[in-house]
C-alpha positions in Angstrom: 26.7 50.8 -16.2 29.4 49.3 -14.1 31.1 50.5 -10.9 34.8 50.4 -10.6 36.6 49.8 -7.3 39.5 52.1 -6.6 42.8 50.3 -5.9 43.4 52.2 -2.7 40.0 51.5 -1.2 39.8 49.5 2.0 38.4 45.9 2.2 35.3 47.3 4.1 34.6 49.9 1.4 35.1 47.2 -1.3 32.5 45.0 0.4 30.0 47.9 0.7 30.5 48.8 -3.0 30.1 45.2 -4.0 26.8 44.9 -2.1 25.6 48.1 -3.6 26.4 46.8 -7.0 24.6 43.5 -6.3 21.6 45.4 -5.0 21.5 47.6 -8.2 21.8 44.6 -10.4 18.9 42.9 -8.6 16.8 46.0 -8.8 17.6 46.5 -12.5 16.9 42.8 -13.2 13.6 42.9 -11.4 12.6 46.0 -13.5 13.5 44.2 -16.7 11.5 41.1 -15.7 8.4 43.2 -14.8 8.8 45.0 -18.1 8.0 41.8 -20.0 5.4 40.1 -17.8 4.3 37.5 -20.4 7.8 36.1 -20.7 8.4 36.2 -17.0 5.1 34.4 -16.2 5.9 31.7 -18.8 9.3 31.1 -17.4 8.0 31.1 -13.8 5.3 28.5 -14.6 7.8 26.4 -16.6 10.3 26.4 -13.7 7.7 25.9 -11.1 6.5 22.8 -12.8 10.0 21.3 -13.1 11.2 22.4 -9.6 7.9 21.4 -8.0 7.9 17.9 -9.4 11.5 17.4 -8.3 10.8 18.7 -4.8 7.8 16.4 -4.4 9.7 13.3 -5.5 12.7 14.2 -3.5 10.5 14.6 -0.4 9.4 10.9 -0.8 13.0 9.7 -1.5 14.4 11.7 1.4 11.8 10.3 3.8 12.5 6.7 2.7 16.3 6.7 2.2 17.9 9.7 3.8 15.9 11.0 6.7 17.0 9.7 10.1 14.5 7.3 11.7 12.6 8.8 14.7 14.6 6.7 17.2 17.7 7.4 19.3 20.8 6.4 17.3 18.9 4.8 14.4 22.1 3.8 12.6 22.5 1.1 15.3 19.1 -0.5 14.7 19.2 -3.8 12.7 16.9 -6.6 11.7 18.0 -10.2 12.1 16.3 -12.8 9.8 16.7 -16.5 9.4 17.9 -17.7 6.0 17.5 -21.0 4.3 19.0 -21.7 0.9 19.2 -17.9 0.2 15.6 -17.2 1.1 14.9 -15.0 4.1 12.3 -16.1 6.7 10.9 -15.3 10.1 12.8 -16.5 13.2 12.0 -19.3 15.7 11.6 -18.4 19.4 14.4 -20.8 20.2 16.8 -19.0 17.8 15.9 -15.6 19.1 16.5 -16.6 22.7 19.9 -18.2 21.8 21.0 -15.2 19.8 20.0 -12.9 22.7 21.8 -15.0 25.3 25.0 -15.8 23.3 25.8 -12.6 21.4 28.3 -10.0 22.5 27.7 -7.3 19.9 24.1 -6.3 20.6 23.1 -3.9 23.3 19.6 -5.2 23.2 17.5 -7.6 21.1 13.7 -7.8 20.9 11.0 -9.7 19.0 7.5 -9.0 17.7 4.8 -10.6 15.7 1.4 -9.6 14.3 -2.0 -10.7 15.4 -5.4 -9.4 16.2 -8.1 -9.1 18.8 -11.9 -9.1 18.5 -13.5 -6.2 20.3 -17.2 -5.6 20.8 -18.8 -2.5 19.1 -22.4 -1.2 19.0 -23.0 -2.6 15.5 -21.0 -5.9 15.2 -17.7 -7.4 16.4 -14.5 -5.8 15.0 -11.1 -7.2 14.8 -8.3 -4.8 15.6 -4.8 -5.5 14.3 -2.2 -5.9 17.1 1.5 -6.3 17.7 2.8 -8.8 20.2 6.2 -7.4 21.4 8.7 -8.5 24.0 8.6 -6.2 27.0 11.9 -4.4 26.1 10.8 -3.4 22.6 9.7 0.1 23.3 12.6 0.8 25.6 15.1 -0.3 22.9 13.3 1.6 20.1 13.0 4.7 22.1 9.3 5.4 21.1 7.8 8.4 22.7 4.6 8.2 24.7 1.7 10.6 24.7 0.3 9.1 27.9 1.5 6.4 30.3 4.5 4.1 30.1 6.3 1.2 28.4 5.8 -2.4 29.3 7.7 -3.6 32.4 9.9 -6.7 32.4 7.6 -8.6 34.8 4.7 -8.1 32.3 6.4 -10.6 30.0 5.3 -13.5 32.2 2.0 -15.4 31.7 -0.6 -14.2 34.1 0.8 -10.6 34.2 0.6 -10.0 30.5 -3.0 -8.6 30.2 -1.8 -5.0 29.6 -2.0 -3.0 26.4 -0.5 0.0 24.8 -2.6 2.0 22.3 -1.5 3.9 19.3 -2.6 7.5 19.2 -5.0 6.7 16.4 -6.6 3.9 18.5 -6.8 6.2 21.5 -8.7 8.7 19.4 -11.1 6.0 18.1 -11.8 5.0 21.7 -12.9 8.6 22.6 -9.5 10.2 23.4 -10.1 10.0 27.1 -7.1 11.5 28.9 -8.0 9.3 32.0 -7.9 6.0 30.0 -4.8 4.8 31.8 -5.3 1.9 34.2 -8.8 1.3 32.8 -9.6 -2.0 31.1 -10.8 -2.7 27.6 -12.1 -6.1 26.4 -10.0 -8.0 23.9 -11.3 -11.4 22.9 -13.6 -11.2 25.8 -10.9 -10.7 28.4 -9.9 -7.4 30.2 -6.6 -5.8 29.3 -5.4 -2.8 31.3 -4.3 0.3 29.3 -0.8 1.3 30.5 0.3 3.7 27.7 -0.6 5.7 24.6 2.0 6.2 21.9 2.7 9.7 20.6 1.2 10.7 17.2 3.2 9.4 14.2 2.9 9.8 10.4 1.0 6.6 10.1 -1.8 8.0 12.3 -2.6 10.4 9.5 -3.1 7.7 6.9 -6.7 6.4 7.1 -5.8 3.5 4.8 -3.0 2.2 7.0 -4.2 -1.0 8.5 -1.2 -1.6 10.7 -1.3 -2.6 14.4 -3.4 -0.3 16.5 -2.6 -1.9 19.9 0.4 -3.8 21.4 0.4 -6.5 24.1 3.4 -8.3 25.6 4.8 -11.3 23.7 5.0 -14.2 26.1 6.5 -17.5 24.9 4.8 -20.7 26.0 6.6 -24.0 26.4 5.4 -25.2 23.0 6.7 -22.1 21.3 10.3 -22.5 22.6 11.5 -24.6 19.7 13.8 -24.2 16.7 11.3 -25.5 14.1 8.5 -23.0 13.8 9.5 -19.6 12.2 7.0 -17.0 13.2 8.6 -13.9 14.8 10.5 -10.8 13.7 13.7 -9.8 15.5 15.1 -6.3 15.9 18.4 -5.5 17.6 20.4 -2.5 18.7 24.2 -2.7 18.2 26.6 -1.8 20.9 28.5 1.5 20.3 31.4 1.0 18.0 30.1 -2.3 16.5 29.3 -2.4 12.8 27.1 -4.6 10.6 30.0 -6.8 9.5 31.0 -7.6 13.1 27.4 -8.4 14.0 27.0 -10.6 10.9 30.2 -12.5 11.7 29.1 -13.3 15.2 25.6 -14.2 14.3 26.9 -16.7 11.7 29.0 -18.3 14.5 25.9 -18.6 16.8 23.8 -20.0 13.9 26.4 -22.8 13.4 26.2 -23.6 17.1 22.5 -23.9 16.9 22.7 -26.1 13.8 25.0 -28.4 15.6 22.8 -28.5 18.7 19.6 -29.0 16.8 20.5 -30.7 13.5 17.0 -32.0 12.6 15.4 -28.5 12.7 18.3 -26.1 12.2 20.7 -27.8 9.8 21.2 -25.5 6.7 19.7 -22.4 8.4 21.8 -19.3 8.8 21.0 -15.6 9.7 21.2 -12.3 8.0 21.8 -8.9 9.8 20.6 -5.8 7.9 20.2 -2.2 8.8 16.6 -1.6 10.0 16.1 1.3 7.6 17.0 -0.5 4.4 15.1 -3.7 5.5 11.8 -1.8 5.7 11.8 -1.1 1.9 11.8 -4.0 -0.7 14.6 -3.8 -3.2 12.3 -3.4 -6.2 10.6 -0.5 -4.5 13.9 1.2 -3.9 14.8 1.0 -7.6 11.4 2.4 -8.5 11.7 5.4 -6.3 15.2 6.3 -7.6 14.0 5.9 -11.2 11.1 8.2 -10.6 13.4 10.8 -9.2 15.5 10.4 -12.3 12.4 10.9 -14.4 11.5 14.2 -12.8 15.2 15.3 -13.1 14.7 14.9 -16.9 11.6 17.0 -16.7 13.6 19.8 -14.9 16.3 19.6 -17.6 13.7 20.0 -20.3 12.2 23.0 -18.4 15.7 24.6 -18.2 16.2 24.1 -21.9 12.8 25.8 -22.5 13.7 28.7 -20.3 17.1 29.1 -22.0 15.3 29.2 -25.4 12.9 31.9 -24.2 15.7 34.0 -22.7 17.8 33.7 -25.8 14.8 35.0 -27.8 14.3 37.8 -25.4 18.1 38.6 -25.5 17.8 39.3 -29.3 15.3 42.0 -28.6 17.6 43.6 -26.1 20.7 43.9 -28.3 20.3 47.7 -28.6 20.1 48.0 -24.8 23.2 45.9 -24.4 25.0 47.9 -27.1 24.3 51.2 -25.3 25.5 49.8 -22.0 28.7 48.6 -23.7 29.2 52.0 -25.4 28.9 53.7 -22.0 31.7 51.5 -20.5 30.0 48.4 -19.3 32.3 45.3 -19.4 31.4 41.9 -20.9 31.7 40.5 -17.4 29.2 43.0 -16.0 26.8 42.2 -18.9 27.1 38.5 -18.3 26.5 38.9 -14.6 23.5 41.1 -15.2 21.8 38.6 -17.5 22.7 35.7 -15.2 21.3 37.6 -12.2 18.0 38.0 -14.1 17.9 34.2 -14.8 18.6 33.4 -11.1 15.9 35.8 -10.0 13.4 33.9 -12.2 14.7 30.6 -10.9 14.3 31.6 -7.2 10.8 33.0 -7.9 10.0 29.8 -9.8 11.3 27.9 -6.8 8.9 29.7 -4.5 6.0 28.9 -6.7 7.5 25.4 -7.1 7.3 24.7 -3.3 3.6 25.5 -3.5 3.3 23.2 -6.5 5.3 20.5 -4.7 2.9 20.7 -1.7 -0.1 20.2 -4.0 1.7 17.4 -5.9 2.7 15.7 -2.6 -0.9 15.8 -1.3 -2.1 14.3 -4.6 0.6 11.6 -4.5 -0.3 10.6 -0.9 -4.0 10.5 -1.9 -3.5 8.1 -4.8 -0.5 6.1 -3.4 -1.4 2.5 -2.6 -1.3 1.6 1.0 2.0 0.2 2.4 4.0 1.6 -0.6 6.3 3.4 1.9 7.5 2.3 5.3 5.3 3.5 8.2 8.0 5.7 9.6 8.3 7.8 6.4 7.4 11.4 7.2 6.4 13.1 4.0 6.9 16.8 4.8 8.5 19.7 3.1 11.2 20.1 5.9 14.5 22.0 5.9 16.6 19.4 4.0 13.9 19.3 1.3 13.8 23.1 1.0 17.6 23.2 0.8 17.4 20.7 -2.0 14.8 23.0 -3.7 17.2 26.0 -3.3 20.1 23.9 -4.8 18.1 22.8 -7.9 16.7 26.3 -8.3 20.2 27.7 -8.4 21.3 25.0 -10.8 18.3 25.7 -13.0 19.0 29.4 -13.0 22.6 28.8 -14.0 21.8 26.2 -16.7 19.1 28.3 -18.3 20.9 31.6 -18.0 24.4 30.9 -19.1 23.8 30.7 -22.8 21.7 34.0 -23.0 24.2 35.8 -20.7 27.2 34.6 -22.9 25.5 35.8 -26.1 24.6 39.1 -24.5 28.2 39.7 -23.4 29.4 39.1 -27.0 27.3 41.8 -28.6 29.3 44.2 -30.8 27.9 47.7 -30.0 28.9 49.1 -33.4 27.2 46.3 -35.4 24.1 46.3 -33.1 23.6 50.1 -33.5 24.2 49.9 -37.3 21.9 47.0 -38.3 19.2 47.3 -35.7 20.1 44.0 -34.0 20.0 41.6 -36.9 23.6 40.6 -37.4 26.6 39.8 -35.4 25.8 36.8 -33.2 22.3 36.2 -34.7 23.4 33.1 -36.6 25.2 31.6 -33.6 22.2 32.4 -31.4 19.8 30.7 -33.8 22.2 27.7 -34.0 22.4 27.3 -30.2 18.6 27.5 -30.0 18.3 24.7 -32.5 20.7 22.6 -30.5 18.7 23.3 -27.3 15.5 22.1 -29.1 17.4 19.0 -30.3 18.4 18.2 -26.7 14.8 18.9 -25.5 13.4 16.4 -28.0 16.1 13.8 -27.0 15.2 14.2 -23.3 11.5 14.1 -24.1 11.9 10.9 -26.1 13.8 9.3 -23.3 11.0 10.0 -20.9 8.3 8.9 -23.4 10.1 5.7 -24.0 10.4 5.1 -20.3 6.7 5.6 -19.9 6.0 3.4 -22.9 8.2 0.6 -21.4 6.2 0.8 -18.1 2.9 0.7 -20.0 4.0 -2.3 -22.1 5.2 -4.0 -18.9 1.9 -3.3 -17.1 0.0 -4.6 -20.1 2.0 -7.9 -19.9 1.3 -8.1 -16.1 -2.4 -7.7 -16.3 -2.7 -10.3 -19.0 -0.8 -13.0 -17.1 -3.0 -16.0 -16.3 -3.3 -15.7 -12.5 -4.9 -19.1 -12.3 -8.1 -17.9 -10.6 -11.4 -16.3 -11.7 -11.9 -13.1 -9.7 -15.5 -12.2 -10.6 -18.4 -12.7 -8.1 -16.2 -13.7 -5.2 -16.2 -12.2 -1.7 -13.4 -13.0 0.7 -12.7 -12.3 4.4 -10.6 -13.4 7.3 -11.8 -14.9 10.6 -9.2 -14.5 13.4 -9.9 -16.9 16.2 -9.4 -15.6 19.7 -6.5 -17.2 21.7 -9.1 -18.5 24.2 -10.9 -20.5 21.5 -10.6 -24.3 21.6 -7.7 -25.6 19.5 -8.9 -29.2 19.3 -9.0 -30.3 15.6 -12.4 -31.9 15.8 -13.9 -28.8 17.4 -12.3 -26.6 14.7 -13.7 -28.8 11.9 -17.1 -28.8 13.4 -17.1 -25.0 13.8 -16.1 -24.3 10.2 -18.5 -26.9 8.8 -21.3 -25.0 10.6 -20.0 -21.6 9.3 -19.9 -23.0 5.7 -23.4 -24.5 6.0 -24.8 -21.1 7.2 -23.1 -19.2 4.4 -24.3 -21.6 1.7 -27.9 -21.1 3.0 -27.8 -17.4 2.0 -29.7 -16.9 -1.2 -27.3 -16.2 -4.1 -24.4 -18.1 -2.7 -23.3 -21.0 -5.0 -20.0 -22.1 -3.4 -18.0 -21.4 -0.2 -14.6 -22.6 1.0 -12.4 -22.3 4.0 -8.6 -22.0 3.5 -5.5 -21.1 5.6 -4.3 -18.6 3.0 -5.8 -16.4 0.3 -5.2 -16.6 -3.5 -3.3 -13.6 -4.9 -2.6 -12.3 -1.4 -1.3 -14.6 1.4 -1.2 -18.1 0.0 -0.1 -20.0 3.1 3.0 -21.2 5.0 6.4 -22.1 3.5 7.3 -25.6 4.5 10.3 -27.9 3.7 9.5 -31.3 2.3 11.0 -34.4 0.7 9.8 -36.9 -1.9 9.2 -40.3 -0.3 11.9 -42.8 -1.4 14.5 -40.1 -2.2 17.5 -39.3 -0.1 16.6 -36.9 2.7 19.1 -34.2 3.7 17.8 -31.7 6.3 20.1 -29.0 5.0 19.2 -29.5 1.4 15.4 -30.0 1.7 13.5 -27.9 -0.9 10.6 -25.7 0.3 7.1 -25.0 -1.0 4.0 -23.0 0.0 1.5 -25.2 1.9 -2.1 -24.3 2.2 -5.1 -26.1 3.8 -8.3 -25.9 1.8 -11.8 -27.4 1.9 -13.2 -29.4 -1.2 -15.1 -26.4 -2.6 -12.0 -24.3 -3.0 -11.5 -25.2 -6.7 -15.1 -24.5 -7.7 -15.2 -21.3 -5.6 -12.1 -19.7 -7.3 -12.4 -21.4 -10.6 -9.0 -23.1 -10.3 -8.5 -25.6 -13.1 -7.7 -29.3 -12.3 -5.0 -30.6 -14.6 -4.6 -34.2 -13.5 -6.1 -36.6 -10.9 -8.8 -35.5 -8.6 -9.7 -32.7 -6.2 -10.4 -33.2 -2.5 -13.7 -34.5 -1.3 -15.6 -34.5 2.0 -14.3 -38.0 2.6 -10.7 -36.6 2.9 -11.0 -36.2 6.6 -9.1 -37.0 9.8 -9.8 -40.8 9.6 -8.8 -41.2 5.9 -5.4 -41.5 4.2 -3.5 -38.2 4.2 -3.6 -36.7 0.7 -2.2 -33.7 -1.1 -2.5 -31.7 -4.3 0.3 -29.9 -6.1 0.4 -27.2 -8.7 2.0 -27.4 -12.1 5.1 -25.5 -11.0 5.7 -28.0 -8.3 5.6 -30.8 -10.9 8.0 -28.9 -13.2 10.5 -28.1 -10.4 10.5 -31.4 -8.4 8.7 -34.1 -10.4 9.9 -33.6 -13.9 9.6 -36.9 -15.9 7.8 -38.7 -13.1 4.1 -39.4 -12.6 3.0 -37.1 -9.8 0.0 -39.3 -8.8 2.5 -42.0 -7.9 4.5 -39.8 -5.6 4.3 -39.2 -1.8 5.4 -36.2 0.1 7.0 -36.2 3.5 6.2 -33.2 5.6 5.7 -32.3 9.2 2.2 -31.7 10.5 0.6 -28.4 11.6 -0.8 -28.4 15.1 -3.7 -26.0 15.4 -3.1 -23.0 17.7 0.5 -24.2 18.5 3.6 -22.6 17.1 5.3 -26.0 16.8 5.3 -28.6 14.0 4.2 -32.2 14.5 5.9 -35.3 13.4 6.7 -35.9 9.7 4.2 -38.0 7.9 3.5 -39.0 4.3 1.0 -37.4 2.0 -0.2 -39.1 -1.2 -0.4 -36.8 -4.2 -3.9 -37.2 -5.7 -4.2 -34.3 -8.1 -2.4 -31.5 -10.0 -3.9 -28.1 -10.5 -3.2 -25.1 -12.6 -0.7 -22.7 -10.9 -2.2 -19.8 -9.0 0.1 -16.8 -9.0 -0.5 -15.9 -5.3 2.9 -14.1 -5.0 2.2 -11.9 -8.0 2.4 -12.4 -11.8 6.2 -12.2 -11.8 6.7 -15.3 -9.7 6.2 -19.0 -10.3 6.1 -20.8 -7.0 5.7 -24.4 -6.1 2.6 -25.0 -3.9 1.1 -27.9 -2.0 -2.5 -28.0 -0.9 -3.7 -30.4 1.9 -7.3 -31.0 3.1 -8.5 -28.5 5.8 -10.6 -31.3 7.3 -7.4 -33.4 7.8 -5.3 -30.6 9.2 -7.5 -27.8 10.4 -6.3 -24.3 11.5 -8.1 -22.2 14.1 -7.9 -18.9 12.1 -8.8 -19.0 8.5 -9.9 -17.2 5.4 -13.3 -17.7 3.7 -14.1 -17.4 0.0 -17.7 -17.1 -1.2 -18.9 -17.3 -4.9 -22.1 -15.4 -5.4 -24.6 -15.0 -8.2 -24.9 -11.3 -7.6 -22.5 -8.5 -6.9 -20.4 -9.9 -4.0 -20.0 -6.5 -2.3 -23.8 -6.1 -2.0 -24.0 -9.4 -0.2 -21.5 -8.6 2.5 -24.1 -7.9 5.2 -26.1 -11.1 4.5 -23.0 -13.2 4.6 -21.8 -11.5 7.8 -25.2 -12.2 9.3 -24.8 -15.9 8.4 -21.5 -16.0 10.2 -22.8 -14.2 13.3 -25.8 -16.6 13.4 -23.2 -19.3 14.2 -20.7 -17.1 16.2 -22.0 -13.7 17.3 -18.6 -12.7 18.7 -16.6 -13.4 15.5 -15.4 -10.4 13.6 -14.9 -10.4 9.8 -11.7 -8.7 8.8 -10.2 -7.7 5.4 -13.6 -8.0 3.7 -12.8 -7.6 0.0 -14.0 -8.9 -3.4 -11.5 -10.9 -5.4 -11.5 -8.1 -8.0 -10.3 -5.8 -5.2 -7.6 -8.4 -4.2 -6.4 -8.5 -7.8 -6.4 -4.7 -8.1 -4.3 -4.5 -4.9 -1.8 -6.9 -6.4 -1.3 -4.5 -9.3 -1.6 -1.3 -7.3 2.1 -0.5 -7.1 2.7 -1.2 -10.8 -0.3 0.9 -11.7 0.8 3.8 -9.5 4.3 3.7 -11.0 2.9 3.6 -14.5 0.7 6.6 -13.9 3.6 8.6 -12.5 5.8 7.8 -15.5 2.9 8.7 -17.9 2.3 12.1 -16.1 6.0 13.0 -16.2 6.2 11.9 -19.9 3.2 14.1 -20.8 4.8 17.1 -19.1 8.0 16.4 -21.0 6.0 16.2 -24.3 4.2 19.4 -23.5 7.4 21.3 -22.7 9.1 20.0 -25.8 6.1 21.1 -27.9 6.2 24.5 -26.3 10.0 24.6 -27.0 9.7 23.9 -30.7 6.8 26.3 -31.0 8.8 29.1 -29.4 11.8 28.4 -31.7 9.6 28.3 -34.9 7.5 31.3 -33.9 10.7 33.4 -33.2 12.3 32.1 -36.4 9.2 33.1 -38.5 9.2 36.5 -36.8 12.9 37.0 -37.7 12.4 35.8 -41.3 9.2 37.9 -42.0 11.0 39.8 -44.7 12.3 36.6 -46.4 8.8 35.1 -46.3 7.2 38.2 -47.7 9.7 38.2 -50.6 9.0 34.5 -51.3 5.2 35.1 -51.4 5.7 38.2 -53.6 7.8 36.1 -56.0 5.0 33.6 -56.4 5.5 31.1 -53.6 2.2 29.5 -52.6 1.0 29.6 -49.0 1.2 25.8 -48.8 4.8 25.9 -49.9 5.6 28.4 -47.1 3.8 26.2 -44.6 5.7 23.2 -45.8 9.1 25.0 -45.6 8.5 26.0 -42.0 7.1 22.6 -40.9 9.9 20.8 -42.6 12.5 22.7 -40.6 10.7 21.8 -37.3 10.3 18.2 -38.2 14.0 17.9 -39.1 14.8 19.2 -35.6 12.3 16.7 -34.1 13.8 13.7 -36.0 17.4 14.6 -35.2 16.4 15.0 -31.5 14.5 11.7 -31.6 17.5 9.9 -33.1 19.7 11.2 -30.2 17.0 10.3 -27.8 17.1 6.6 -28.8 20.4 6.4 -27.0 18.8 7.7 -23.8 15.8 5.5 -24.3 18.0 2.4 -24.5 19.9 3.4 -21.4 16.6 4.0 -19.6 15.4 0.6 -20.6 18.4 -1.0 -19.2 18.1 0.9 -15.9 14.4 -0.1 -15.6 14.9 -3.9 -16.2 14.2 -4.8 -12.5 10.9 -2.8 -12.8 9.7 -4.3 -16.1 8.0 -7.6 -16.9 8.4 -9.2 -20.3 10.0 -6.1 -21.8 13.6 -5.8 -23.0 15.8 -2.7 -22.9 15.4 -2.3 -26.7 11.7 -2.4 -27.4 11.3 -1.2 -31.0 7.5 -1.0 -30.8 7.6 1.3 -27.8 10.5 3.4 -29.2 8.6 3.8 -32.5 5.4 4.8 -30.8 7.2 7.3 -28.6 9.0 8.8 -31.7 5.7 9.0 -33.6 4.0 10.7 -30.7 6.8 13.2 -30.5 6.6 13.8 -34.2 2.9 14.5 -34.1 3.4 17.0 -31.2 6.2 18.7 -33.2 3.9 18.9 -36.3 1.1 20.6 -34.3 3.6 23.0 -32.6 5.0 24.0 -36.0 1.7 24.4 -37.8 0.5 27.5 -35.9 3.6 29.7 -36.7 3.7 28.3 -40.2 0.1 29.2 -40.9 0.6 32.7 -39.4 3.6 33.2 -41.7 1.7 32.0 -44.8 -1.3 34.2 -44.1 0.7 37.4 -43.6 0.3 40.2 -46.2 3.7 40.5 -48.0 3.2 44.3 -48.7 2.7 45.0 -45.0 5.7 42.9 -44.0 8.0 44.6 -46.5 6.6 48.1 -45.5 7.3 47.3 -41.8 10.9 46.3 -42.7 
């Protein structure tokens, strides 16, 4: 029934009548949904799954890309990085101070770097990750404090810098004493006064986050004030009204001035200014997050198609009801609005259930998400913008899934519906649109399945890349030397020789090595170099990763020697300076030349000093198989030099064991503490764990795509099952006549399955277009896989075909086993 508004009614009366009409429509719609609880529950679960997945993924994308940073005027925060030949690097202390002094576009500029301090515990020493920040850092960022204050300017001077700010997590670890301010804690054996505790942040809730737990003032020594050694990060705040382009232009001008003033160290270097928010997320991770959001959007589309099919089927059973309403004066517009209202009611109810589903999904994603996948400031909560997004997609889902059923209901001819019991009129059109919906469902499902298949194929290629090292039976850890430890090279060499001797004395240890980097993780330092005898242009010098290693490195990690010799114990401070290079170095820089006849010219590392020494020559004595320390996607040139010739105070240790390396952690730690009781072992991991961490993000992405694809496959199977079951129910008389005339049950089953498989194959053919476009969009994510991977597409189509076959078999068997006499009698 419809209510008509009288022409002479006032606007107020019309509004009241309209609200009454909406209320009656909602009440009637709710009664109709409760009348068919099985259908309503199915629709609710389908929409909750689609809306929940979209809400969960949007929460992550919103936190990373759209949510404002928790700082005052975050749009004015930028990062400034040094750039050489297109590659970004850290910044020298000299560059930072020159930028800060000469610029006119920054309101403030501060620097920070990482580090660590050893603290004493009841069991054994522990190394705590720390940030060294310039004293204006927290003032510029606007961080909130739970207790205490920021650093003061005068605390950025040597002698007054023994103050520390704790994160909320570290404060809790130290006992959460509210009177901790102005008390001292021992860091590297020296007292530091606690002056502040930061307010709780999202990273405090992540137990896997190994970020800095304390901050101390960054004080530049005279040796650090140079333009050679790149080691700090720089963050700036733009002045009001200044944009990124203006800041970049002026920074380029300052970089040219520095290059002219210091040609030996700064020629060819420039600077890049980038918004702080975007700089905190790598480009490949940005692409992955957007692609995952696109994947769940496809899941929601499939869910909407499923719901539309269910509502179309339900609309057929309500044709008599619609005919009566039309006969009693109901308009087509009123019928359309009523059916659409019911669809929107289901969508909003599904959204409510979807929010709960999203909460559970989000908790699960956070639990399995690899550490450092998202920036530390990402706050993963179902906040107001996320809920508004959920409301928007629920409304869209309700409209998409409800328009087709509402349109067909509004076209019902009351005379025909009352005469033939609801079997004619728009039945053919309705069945045709349901078939088209199933076609689109299969096309979308194949697109998602193909995307998951491409990711699986890519991950298979990644894990089968030759990493250049053997990862079994190896334990690794890092030893961070305190700032107060002696930096004399001979003392460092003697110290690590004693550490290695103690470790090798542990039963079950076969090899042990000291290195400045870590294979498959942090390989070393990036250094410019030249080939001796070739023209040397400071601005055009190539760069390579440089690592210091002891002679047992190659045996410990199983790195294969290709040519020449490895280092020996005789390669020490008194012998000729030697180096080894990897195969990629030879391919990039020594193609066609005998590498063992070449010498490299590089500056020296000075232990404990952020300054490079004079350039000297290093004779290449060996070539080794490339170790993919930057990941399986990259081929990087690398140079190794003897640790005994150029030692470093902080180093990593690798130990090859005969037994399970994890089970020997305590005995190896005891061997280290027998030499140095105050030294803490940090980042203790087996090489298998290091390798797994390298693939963690790719594995996580693959699992998400697989989950979304399986949901899409399930929804598509349910969709074709619903279509075929309804088709069989509508054709019960036809099937009964076929059986009565002699058709075998197998022929009836074949007839129904054939119809379903035709829909599946047509939908799959359309889905190949979407699969190809998906492959193109995912190229930055994939490794060794093209946009058109026939093996993946064929496997996805085959899987979809099997699912369709199983979905069609149940209604087909039911139709074939029905008694024809009972079916005809019922008709």
